C-alpha positions as CSV (number, residue, x, y, z in Angstrom):
1,M,21.6,45.6,-5.0
2,T,19.8,46.8,-1.7
3,G,22.0,45.0,0.9
4,K,19.8,41.8,0.8
5,S,21.2,38.6,0.3
6,L,19.4,36.0,-1.7
7,I,19.6,32.5,-0.3
8,R,19.0,29.4,-2.3
9,V,17.7,26.3,-0.7
10,D,17.8,23.2,-2.6
11,L,15.8,20.5,-0.8
12,V,15.1,17.0,-1.7
13,V,12.2,15.2,-0.3
14,M,10.8,11.9,-1.2
15,S,7.2,12.3,-2.2
16,P,4.9,11.3,-0.9
17,T,6.2,11.0,2.8
18,P,5.4,7.2,3.9
19,S,2.5,6.7,5.9
20,I,1.8,3.5,8.4
21,T,-1.0,1.9,6.8
22,R,-0.7,-1.9,8.1
23,L,0.3,-3.4,11.2
24,V,1.5,-7.0,11.0
25,L,0.6,-9.3,14.0
26,Y,2.5,-12.6,14.4
27,V,-0.2,-15.0,16.0
28,K,-0.6,-18.8,16.5
29,D,-4.4,-19.0,15.7
30,I,-5.0,-16.5,12.7
31,P,-8.7,-17.7,12.4
32,R,-9.6,-17.0,15.9
33,V,-7.6,-13.7,16.3
34,A,-8.9,-12.6,12.8
35,A,-12.5,-13.5,14.1
36,F,-12.1,-11.4,17.2
37,Y,-11.1,-8.1,15.2
38,Q,-14.2,-8.9,13.0
39,K,-16.5,-9.4,15.9
40,H,-15.4,-6.6,18.2
41,F,-14.2,-3.8,15.7
42,G,-15.8,-4.1,12.5
43,F,-12.8,-5.3,10.6
44,Y,-13.6,-7.3,7.3
45,Q,-11.3,-9.9,5.5
46,L,-9.8,-8.9,2.1
47,P,-9.9,-11.5,-0.5
48,L,-6.3,-11.8,-0.8
49,E,-5.2,-14.6,1.4
50,A,-2.3,-16.9,1.2
51,Q,-1.2,-19.9,3.5
52,G,-0.2,-18.4,6.7
53,W,-1.5,-14.7,5.8
54,T,-4.7,-13.1,6.4
55,E,-5.6,-9.2,6.2
56,L,-8.6,-7.5,7.8
57,V,-9.2,-3.8,6.7
58,S,-11.0,-1.4,8.9
59,S,-14.8,-0.4,8.0
60,A,-13.9,3.2,9.0
61,N,-10.9,3.0,6.3
62,G,-8.4,3.0,8.8
63,L,-5.2,0.6,9.5
64,T,-5.2,-2.7,7.8
65,L,-4.1,-5.5,10.2
66,S,-2.2,-8.3,8.8
67,F,-1.9,-11.7,10.7
68,L,0.9,-14.1,10.0
69,Q,1.6,-17.3,11.4
70,L,4.0,-17.2,14.5
71,S,7.0,-19.1,13.8
72,K,8.2,-22.1,15.9
73,G,11.2,-19.8,17.1
74,Q,8.9,-16.9,18.4
75,K,7.0,-16.7,21.6
76,A,3.6,-14.7,21.5
77,G,4.2,-11.3,22.5
78,Q,7.7,-11.1,22.0
79,S,8.5,-9.0,18.9
80,C,5.3,-9.8,17.3
81,V,4.7,-6.6,15.7
82,K,6.1,-4.9,12.5
83,F,5.5,-1.4,11.5
84,V,5.1,-1.2,7.6
85,F,5.9,2.0,5.7
86,D,4.5,1.7,2.2
87,V,6.6,3.1,-0.5
88,E,6.4,3.0,-4.3
89,D,10.1,2.0,-4.8
90,V,12.0,-0.3,-2.2
91,A,15.4,0.0,-3.6
92,A,15.2,4.0,-4.1
93,S,13.8,4.2,-0.4
94,K,16.4,1.9,0.8
95,D,19.0,4.1,-0.8
96,H,17.3,7.2,0.8
97,Y,17.1,5.9,4.4
98,G,20.7,4.3,4.0
99,E,22.2,7.9,3.3
100,N,20.0,8.9,6.5
101,G,21.8,6.1,8.7
102,L,19.0,3.7,8.5
103,A,20.2,0.4,7.0
104,F,17.5,-1.9,5.7
105,G,18.2,-5.6,5.3
106,P,18.3,-7.6,2.0
107,T,15.1,-7.0,-0.6
108,H,12.8,-9.7,-0.4
109,E,10.2,-10.5,-3.3
110,A,6.9,-12.1,-2.7
111,E,3.7,-12.7,-4.8
112,G,4.5,-9.7,-6.7
113,Y,5.8,-7.2,-4.3
114,Q,9.0,-6.3,-2.5
115,F,9.9,-5.3,1.0
116,S,12.7,-4.8,3.2
117,N,13.1,-5.0,7.1
118,A,15.0,-2.9,9.8
119,R,14.6,-2.2,13.5
120,D,14.1,0.7,15.3
121,P,16.3,1.9,18.1
122,A,14.1,0.0,20.7
123,G,14.5,-2.9,18.8
124,N,10.8,-3.2,17.1
125,L,10.9,-4.4,13.7
126,I,9.9,-1.9,11.0
127,Q,9.4,-2.6,7.0
128,I,9.5,-0.7,3.9
129,S,7.1,-2.1,1.1
130,N,5.7,-1.8,-2.1
131,R,2.7,-4.2,-1.7
132,R,0.1,-1.8,-1.4
133,F,1.4,-0.2,-4.9
134,K,1.6,-3.5,-6.7
135,L,-1.6,-5.2,-5.7
136,G,-3.5,-1.9,-6.1
137,Y,-5.1,-1.0,-2.8
């Protein structure tokens, strides 16, 4: 040996790093708010529409806006935004984040995909979801 030490580093990284691709807005009047984003910012509606849920996609291939019906217990402007991180495997992601001190709640199933919610330190809602991968867009 020449006096140099070799150091082995093992790094486990979830791949790919999740990106924020969708913003969920809880609103009273979904058609009115959706029309506003379509008219003023060039969003177009995805053909996937469920009761109380509408999604718009940016014509510039940016963020997807999802509109959900505001529940009776919510007030407009009160915790009405949720950051959604796309992951391929919700269970594996929950384990990964849990190991790093971020606990997500129960896993929910809806229309062929899974999701789980948590809150950031400021109390904002965040979600991991495999919806994008399961629905193919």
